[in-house]
N, C-alpha and C positions, 0 to 999 in steps of 0.2 A: 772437369769438363769446361772448356772455354766457351764463352757465349759471345755472340755478335751484339751490336748495339740494338738490334731488333729484338733481342731476348731469346733467340733460338741458338742451338749449338752450332759451332763453326763447321762441324762435319755435315750436319744436315743442310746448311746453306750451300756448302761446296757440292753436295750431292744434287741439290736442287738446280744448281748451275748446269750440271751435266744433263740432268733429266729435261730441263727446259730447252736445252740445245737440241733435243730430239723433236721438239714441237716447232720452234721457230727461232730465227736468229735475232729478231728485234727484242723480245723480252730477255733473251740471253744477254744481249749487249747492254740493256738497261740494268739488269742485275749485276753484271760484271762492272759496269761503270760505278754503281753504288759501292760495290766491294772495294774498288780501287780508290774511290774518293773518301769514303767514310770509315772503312774498317782498317784496323791496324795490324791484324794477324797476317804475318808474312805467308803462311801456308795458304790461307784463303785468297790472298791477292794473286799468288801464283796459280792457284786453281782457277780463278776467274779468267786469267789470261790464257791458261791452257785450254779451258772449255771453248773459248772463242777461237783459239788457234786451231783446235781440232776441227771445229765446224768449218772454218775458212779453208783448211787443208783439203777436206773432202769436197767442198764446193768448187775449189780450183780443179781438183781431179775430175769432177763431173763435167766442168766446163771444157776441159781439154778433150775429154771423150766426146762431148757434144760437138766440138769443132770438126771432128772426123765425120759425124753424121751430117752436119751442114755442108761439108765439102762434097759429100756424095750427091747431095741434092743439086749443088752448083754444077757438078760434073754432068749429071743427067740433063740439066737445062742447057748446058753448052752443046752437048751432043744432039739434043732435040733442035737446037737452033740450026744445025746443018742437016736436018731431016733424018737423023740417024736414030738408032734405038740402042739403049743399053739398060741392062737390068741389074741394079745394085741392091736388090732386096736382101741379099745375104749380108751385105755390109750393115744395113739398117738393123737387122736382127742381132748382129754382133754388138753393135753400139747399144742396143736396148739391153742385152744381157750384161754388158759391162756396167751400164748405169744401175741396173738392179743389184749387181754384186757390190758396187761401191756404196749404194744406199744401205745394203745389209751390213757391210763392214762398218759404216759409220754408226748405225744403230747399235751394233754389238759393242763397238769401242766405247761409245758414250754410256751404255748401260754398265759395262764392266768398270769404267772409271767412276761412275756414279755410285755403284755399290761399294767400291773400294773407298770412296770419299766419306762414306758414312762413318768410318772408323779413322778418318783423317789419314788414310793410306794414299799411295801413289802407284801408278803403273807407268813404267818408262815407255815413252814413245819417241824413238830416236830423233827424227828431224824436228818435231815440235818442241821437245824438251831442250834440245840444243839451241833453238832459236830463242826460247824463253830465257834460258840461262845467259845467253849472250846479250840480251837486251833488258834484263831486269836487274 
């Protein structure tokens, strides 16, 4: 079993990266930065980049869905400017459902990757893996 410079197994550190990604991006970036700067294990370095990549991918997806919600508020305000009325509550509900589904998918993906990382395994995620392979 390979160990990190911290003395824990490489698989446990990789799993911790994914599990920390469930909590917050700042500790994830700090841990990934440590792995990239000080650790020499190639699998761990790719895992660090993949964990950050997955969180960023889902954050971008959530932001895109959020733009739709913000545009509905803008449209309502423009219509109110001309003393009209429009009801876009249905659109706000759809945006809320989409955000919930994306959040659930992110949690499921990070949990799956984290448990697989305990044995230094990998789960293929098309666009994220392709971007990592092209840039590492």
